[in-house]
N, C-alpha and C positions, 0 to 999 in steps of 0.2 A: 144573518148574512152580514149585516152592517158591522157587527162585532168583530168579524174576522177580515174585514176589508183591508187593513194595512198588511196583514200577513199574506193575503192572497196577492196583493199588488207586488210585494217583494218577490214572491215566487213566480208570478206571471211575468214580471219584467225580466227576471233572469232567464226564464224559459224562452222568451222572445229573442233575447240576445243570443242564446244558444242556437235557436232555429235559423238565425241569419246566415249560418254557415252554408245553407243550401241555396242561397240567393247569389246573384252576381255581386261581386265585391268591387271589381274595377272593370272598365271596358274602354275601348277607343271611342272617340267622338263618332257618332253615326255618319258624319260627313265623309269619313274615310272609307266607308262602303266595303268593309272586309278586305282592304288591300293587304293587310298584314295578318298573320296568324300567330298565336291565338288572339282572337279579336276581344275576348273577355276572359276573366277568371272568376269562378265561383269561390265561395269561402273555403270549401273543402279542398280546393286546388292550390291554396296559398297558405303560407305559414302565418300570415296575418289573420286569416280566417280561423286558423287553429287557435291562435292566441285569443281571439275574440270569443270563440266557443269556450275556451278554458276559463276566461274571465267570467262569462255567464254561469258556468258550472260552479265556480267557487263562490260567486254571490248567492247562487241557489243554496249551496251547502251552508254558507254563512247565515243565510236567512233562516234555515231550519234550526241551526244552533241557537240563534237569537230568539226564535219563537218558542223554543223549548222552555218549559215553565221553570226549570231549575236555573236557567240563565239569569233569573232575577236575583239569585243569591250573589252577594258581592264577590266571593272567591270564584265561583263558577263563571260569573260574568267577566271577570278579569282574565281568566284562563281562556275563555272563548275569544276575547279580543287578541290575546297572544297567539292563538291558533290561526286567526285570520292574517295577522302579520306574517307568521311563518309560511303560510300558504302563498302569499305574494312573493316572498323571497324564493320559494320553490319554483314558481313560474318563471321568474327572472333567471334562475339558474338553468332552467331547461331551454328557454328560447333565446336568452341573451348571449350572443357569441362575439359580437364586435364591441370594442371599447368605445365608451362615450366620454366626451369632455364636459365636465360639469363644474360648478362652484364659481366663486368670484362674482363680482357685480351685485346686482339686486338679488339674484337667486341665492348667492352666498349669504348676504345679510338676512334674507328672509329665513333661510334654514337656521342661521345662528340664533335668531330671535325665537324660533320654535323650539330649538334645543334648550335655549335659556329658560323658556317657559316650563319645560319639563323638569329642568334642574331645580328651579325655584319651587315648583309644585311638590317635588320630592323632599326638599330641605325644610320647607315651612312647618310641616307637622312635627318635625324633630326639635324645633326651637321652643323655648319656654313661652308661657302665656304672655301676651303683650296687649297694650291698648290698641284700639282700632287704627288710629293714625300711625302709631309706631309700627304696627304689623304691616300696614299698607306700604309704608316707606321702606321697610326691610324687604318686602316681597319685590317691589319695583327695583331696589338696589341690586338684589341677587340676579334678577332677570337681566338688567342692563349690563352688569359686570360680566356675567356669563356670556352674553351675546357679543360684547366687545372683544373679550378674550378669544372666543371661537372664531370671530370674523377676522381677527388679526393673525391667527395662527393656522388652524386647519381649513377653514372655509373661505378665507380671504382671496385665495388664488385659484385659478382654473387647474383642474387635475383630470387626468385620463384614467379610467378604470372600467372594468366590465360592468354591464348593467346590474348584475346581482349585488355589487358593492353599493351602488347608489340606491337601489331598491331596499337593501338592508338598512341603510341609514334612514331613508324616508319612512320605512315601516316601523323602525324603532321609535322615531319621533311621534308618529301617529298613535302607536300603541301606548307610548308614554302619556300623551295627551288624553287618550281614552281612559286609561286606568287611574290616572291621578285626578280626573274630574269628579265633581260631586253631582249627584250621589253615586257611590260606587256600583250600585245595582244597575246603572245604565251604561256601564263600560262597554258591554257587547253592542248595545244599540248605537253608541257613538262610533264605535269601530265599523259597524255595518254602514253607517252613513259615509264615513271616510272611504270605505272600500268601494262604494258605488261611485263616488266622485273620482277616485283614483282610476277606477276601471273605465269610466267614461272618458277621462282625460287621455288615457292610454289609447283607446279606440279612436278618439278624435284626432290625436296627433299621428296616428298611423296612416292617415290618408296619403300623404306624399310617398311614404315608403311602399304602400300598396300599389301605387301607380308605377313606381320604379320597378317593382316586382313584375308587373306586366311587361314592361320593356325588356327585362332580363329574360323572361320566358320566351319572348319573340326571338331574341338573339340566340338563345339556346336551340330553338326549333330549326331555323333556317338561316340565321345570321343576318336577317333583315328585320329592322324594328321601326316602329313609328316614332313620332316626336313626343317628348314628355308632355308638352302642352296640349297634345291631342288625346291624352288619357284623362279619365275622370272616375271618381268613385261613384258608385251607383246604389241600387236598392238595398243590398246587403249591409252596407256601411250605415245607411240611414235607419234601417230596421234595428240594427244593433244599438245605436244611440237612443232610439225610441224606447227600446227595452230597458236600457240603463236609466232613462228618465222615469219610467214607470216604477222601477225598483227603488229609485231614490225617493220618489214621493211616498211609496209605501214605508220605506225605512224611517223617514222623518215623521210620518204619521204614527208609526209604532212607537218611536221614541217619545213623541208628545203625549201619547195616551198613557204610556207607562210612567212618564214623569208626573202627570196629573194624579195618577193612582198613588204614587209614592208620596207626593205632597199632601194628598188628602189623608193618607195613613199617618203621616208624621203629625199633621194637624190634629187628628183624632187622638193620637197618642199623647200629645201635649195637653189636650183638653182633659183626657182621662187622668193624666198625672196631676194636673191642677185640681181636678175634682177630688181625687184621692187625698191630696194634700189639704184641701179645704175641709174635707170630711174629717180628716185626722185632727185638724185644729179645732173643729167644732166639738169633736168627741173629747178632746183634751180639756176644752173650756167647760163642757158639761161635767166631766169628772172633777174638775177643780171646784166648780160651783157646788156639786154634791158634797165634796169634802168640807167646804166652808159651812154648808148647812149642818152637816153632822157635828162639826166643831162648835157651831153656835148652839145646837141643841144640848151638847154635852156641858157647855158653860151654864146654860139655863137650868139644867138638871142639877 
């Protein structure tokens, strides 16, 4: 059972997040004593609950793909990471209808640095071999130049666009980081961790919008609504975040376990290669000694 604990945690956490749809997501402060209706909304009565359920379902599927034995292969692992990124874009395309203003300021610089990292990670393997210090300097230079150019052009000012645009950019950056990281066999595991963090952030940041949704539902029902400050997120929101936390712990544990296995395999391979090289050198030395002995006997004869 302990062997499969990380896998079970990922799937259990995702299932808990999905189950939160049946719990109350938002409600009025109990002090309002049902003055307005609806007094509360469950997850399945709100678009935010549907988004939360979808996030949980995608993390569950991403967990199954990552647990799959073939996801340890470099190519398959990268493809799984790409599928996860594409799924996030699909969710944004379905649920994101209002334009959002993003970019500029600290967020713009942060995104520029992340994109710069992906660019330098993609370029460095294409360059010729260099010494350690020169390689480090070149890597840092590519990252800094890329980040500065991006921040001064595309990402330096605030822009308005549909959520699918911003999610596509974020997903491309995260997939780029996942697939360019070493070792390649852990690309899917890295993307699974990114997915749980992004999913948790989405749910956490939806609190205010969920409360506003309750006010909108009251206005649509009878035109009378409570005050925004009297609304609050409740059990469904906390259960969803708890599920994300469980899935995150499982994802990190699975990544750490696979990383240790890969490191041990690489160490064993290096030791085997060294042993084979040493055996070949010993065999060559023995053959040379035998050749010298035969030559000496021939001279004596």
